N, C-alpha and C positions, 0 to 999 in steps of 0.2 A: 672530238667526233673522229671515231676511228676510221682506217679504210676498210673496203672491203673484202681485202684477202685476212686481213685479221679478224674482221666480225666471222668469217669463213672456218679460220681455226679454230677460235674459241666456239663456235655452232661443232665444230667436229668432235672436239675434245667431251665437250657436254653430253649431244647426241651418242657419241662413241661409248662411254660411260652405262648413259642409261640404257643405251643395246646390251652391250657386253655381260653387263651385272647380272638379268636375267639369261641369258644366253649363255655364258658358261657357267650359271648353275642348271639350266636343262638340260646340257649337255651331259652335265657331270653326272644327274641323274638316270639321264639313259644311254650313257657310252663312259662313265667311268672316267680317270683321269684322262685319257689318251684325247677324249669328247671334250672334255673342258679345253685345253693346250689347244684343240683345234679352234674351238669356238673364238677363243683370246685372240688367236695368231689372225682368224679369220676378220674381227672387227679393227685389228687394227691393220692389217693389210687395207681393209677400207677406209680406216678414218684419216692410215697415213695418204693416200690416193686424193681424198678428199682434201685436204691440206696443202696438196701439192696443188689441187687445181687451184685453189683461193689465190696462188701465188703466181698462176701461172695466168689468172686474170687478170691478178695488178699489173703484173710485163705485160699483157697483150693493150688493156689500158691506154697504158702510156705511151705506147706505139701509135696505135690506131684506133678509133672508136670499132670499125672494121672488122679488126681483130679481135673483139672480145667474143662475138659469137661462133667465130672458127675455134676460137684457144676454148670453148665449152662446147662444144659437138665432139671437136677432136680430144680433148681430154677425155670426154664421156665416150666415144667408141675407143681411146687405148686404153683406158681403165679395164672395160668389157670386153676387150680382148683377152687381157691380161689375167683377170679372173678365169675366164675361162678356161683357159691355156694350165692355168694351176689347178684349177679343178678335173682338168683331163689328164694332168700329168702329175697330179699328189695324189689324186683315190686310188689307183691299184698301190700304192705303196703301202708298207704299213707304220710309216711317219705320221700320219690324219686317218682320222674317221671318217670315211667319206662320205655319208648321212647330212651328219654333222656341215662339215665344211659342202656339200651342196645343197645345206638352208641357209645355213647363216651368213655366205658371201652374197648371194641376192636379198636375203632381209636386210642385213646392213646395207647394202649399195641402193635399195629401194626406200629407205630411211632416210639414209644421208643426202638421196636425187630432190627428196619430199624436202628436206631443209637448206638443199641450195638453191631452189628455186625460192623459197619465202625471202631467205639472205638478198638474191640478185632484183625483185620486185621491193627491195624497200626505198622510199623516197631516196636515200644520200644515195643510192647507186644509180648515178647515171653516167650513161655511156655515152650522150652527145649533149650539146647546151644547145640550146634551140636559140637562135637568132632570132633577137626581138621582130615583132612585126612592123614593118614599116607599110604603111598605106600606099596603094597604085594610083598614079596620077588621075587614073580614069576613075578611083573611086573617090577623086575630091573636085566637086564641078572647081 
Protein backbone atom coordinates (compact mmCIF):
# COMPACT_ATOMS: atom_id res chain seq x y z
CA UNK A 1 0.00 0.00 0.00
CA UNK A 2 1.37 3.41 -0.96
CA UNK A 3 1.08 6.48 1.18
CA UNK A 4 -1.33 9.31 0.46
CA UNK A 5 1.32 11.65 -0.96
CA UNK A 6 2.33 9.06 -3.55
CA UNK A 7 -1.33 8.45 -4.41
CA UNK A 8 -1.88 12.18 -4.86
CA UNK A 9 1.17 12.54 -7.12
CA UNK A 10 0.02 9.60 -9.24
CA UNK A 11 -3.52 10.97 -9.41
CA UNK A 12 -2.15 14.39 -10.37
CA UNK A 13 -0.19 12.90 -13.25
CA UNK A 14 -3.09 10.83 -14.57
CA UNK A 15 -5.66 13.59 -14.21
CA UNK A 16 -3.18 16.15 -15.52
CA UNK A 17 -2.79 14.20 -18.75
CA UNK A 18 -6.56 13.70 -18.96
CA UNK A 19 -7.12 17.46 -18.59
CA UNK A 20 -4.11 18.58 -20.66
CA UNK A 21 -4.92 16.64 -23.83
CA UNK A 22 -8.33 18.21 -24.52
CA UNK A 23 -7.31 21.59 -23.07
CA UNK A 24 -4.27 21.85 -25.35
CA UNK A 25 -6.24 20.63 -28.38
CA UNK A 26 -9.11 23.09 -27.86
CA UNK A 27 -6.71 25.94 -27.06
CA UNK A 28 -4.75 25.19 -30.24
CA UNK A 29 -7.92 25.26 -32.32
CA UNK A 30 -9.16 28.50 -30.75
CA UNK A 31 -5.95 30.43 -30.07
CA UNK A 32 -3.19 28.76 -32.05
CA UNK A 33 0.24 27.79 -30.80
CA UNK A 34 0.36 30.40 -28.04
CA UNK A 35 -2.96 29.15 -26.68
CA UNK A 36 -1.75 25.54 -26.74
CA UNK A 37 1.45 26.42 -24.86
CA UNK A 38 -0.56 28.47 -22.37
CA UNK A 39 -2.93 25.57 -21.75
CA UNK A 40 -0.06 23.12 -21.29
CA UNK A 41 1.78 25.45 -18.92
CA UNK A 42 -1.39 26.10 -16.95
CA UNK A 43 -2.09 22.40 -16.47
CA UNK A 44 1.54 21.74 -15.49
CA UNK A 45 1.36 24.55 -12.92
CA UNK A 46 -1.81 23.15 -11.36
CA UNK A 47 -0.52 19.56 -11.40
CA UNK A 48 2.73 20.68 -9.78
CA UNK A 49 0.81 22.47 -7.03
CA UNK A 50 -1.33 19.39 -6.47
CA UNK A 51 1.76 17.17 -6.19
CA UNK A 52 3.36 19.59 -3.72
CA UNK A 53 0.13 19.52 -1.73
CA UNK A 54 0.47 15.75 -1.41
CA UNK A 55 4.00 16.14 -0.08
CA UNK A 56 2.82 18.82 2.38
CA UNK A 57 0.11 16.46 3.60
CA UNK A 58 2.70 13.73 4.18
CA UNK A 59 4.86 16.15 6.14
CA UNK A 60 1.89 17.35 8.22
CA UNK A 61 0.64 13.84 8.94
CA UNK A 62 4.07 12.84 10.24
CA UNK A 63 4.03 15.73 12.71
CA UNK A 64 0.48 15.84 14.00
CA UNK A 65 -2.94 14.80 12.78
CA UNK A 66 -4.18 18.29 13.64
CA UNK A 67 -1.74 19.78 11.13
CA UNK A 68 -3.28 17.88 8.22
CA UNK A 69 -6.28 20.17 7.91
CA UNK A 70 -4.07 23.23 8.27
CA UNK A 71 -1.80 21.91 5.51
CA UNK A 72 -4.78 21.21 3.25
CA UNK A 73 -6.41 24.61 3.77
CA UNK A 74 -3.14 26.54 3.78
CA UNK A 75 -1.99 24.76 0.65
CA UNK A 76 -5.26 25.44 -1.12
CA UNK A 77 -5.20 29.10 -0.15
CA UNK A 78 -1.56 29.49 -1.24
CA UNK A 79 -2.28 27.81 -4.58
CA UNK A 80 -5.35 29.94 -5.28
CA UNK A 81 -3.47 33.15 -4.45
CA UNK A 82 -0.55 32.07 -6.65
CA UNK A 83 -2.86 31.23 -9.57
CA UNK A 84 -4.68 34.53 -9.19
CA UNK A 85 -1.43 36.49 -9.11
CA UNK A 86 -0.15 34.66 -12.19
CA UNK A 87 -3.36 35.32 -14.11
CA UNK A 88 -3.30 39.02 -13.21
CA UNK A 89 0.44 39.35 -13.92
CA UNK A 90 0.62 37.36 -17.15
CA UNK A 91 -2.70 38.31 -18.77
CA UNK A 92 -1.58 41.72 -20.08
CA UNK A 93 1.63 40.31 -21.59
CA UNK A 94 2.23 38.66 -24.94
CA UNK A 95 3.71 35.58 -23.24
CA UNK A 96 0.36 33.86 -22.77
CA UNK A 97 -3.09 33.77 -24.27
CA UNK A 98 -5.12 35.48 -21.52
CA UNK A 99 -8.50 33.81 -22.19
CA UNK A 100 -6.88 30.37 -22.27
CA UNK A 101 -5.05 31.08 -19.02
CA UNK A 102 -8.23 32.37 -17.37
CA UNK A 103 -10.19 29.26 -18.38
CA UNK A 104 -7.67 26.42 -18.01
CA UNK A 105 -6.28 27.29 -14.56
CA UNK A 106 -9.67 27.32 -12.76
CA UNK A 107 -10.89 24.28 -14.73
CA UNK A 108 -7.78 22.23 -13.93
CA UNK A 109 -7.88 23.41 -10.31
CA UNK A 110 -11.52 22.36 -9.94
CA UNK A 111 -10.88 18.91 -11.44
CA UNK A 112 -7.78 18.29 -9.33
CA UNK A 113 -9.47 19.50 -6.14
CA UNK A 114 -12.24 16.98 -6.76
CA UNK A 115 -9.58 14.28 -7.12
CA UNK A 116 -7.82 15.52 -3.96
CA UNK A 117 -11.04 15.13 -1.99
CA UNK A 118 -11.53 11.61 -3.37
CA UNK A 119 -7.97 10.60 -2.43
CA UNK A 120 -8.34 12.08 1.06
CA UNK A 121 -11.58 10.14 1.61
CA UNK A 122 -10.07 6.73 0.92
CA UNK A 123 -10.22 4.30 3.84
CA UNK A 124 -6.43 4.01 4.02
CA UNK A 125 -6.13 7.77 4.58
CA UNK A 126 -6.46 7.86 8.34
CA UNK A 127 -5.60 11.08 10.07
CA UNK A 128 -6.35 9.86 13.58
CA UNK A 129 -6.34 6.32 14.90
CA UNK A 130 -9.17 6.23 17.41
CA UNK A 131 -8.49 4.77 20.83
CA UNK A 132 -10.19 1.45 21.52
CA UNK A 133 -13.52 1.73 23.27
CA UNK A 134 -13.16 1.13 27.00
CA UNK A 135 -16.44 0.53 28.79
CA UNK A 136 -17.20 3.02 31.52
CA UNK A 137 -17.48 1.68 35.06
CA UNK A 138 -20.98 3.13 35.31
CA UNK A 139 -22.12 1.05 32.33
CA UNK A 140 -21.09 -2.25 33.95
CA UNK A 141 -23.15 -3.10 37.05
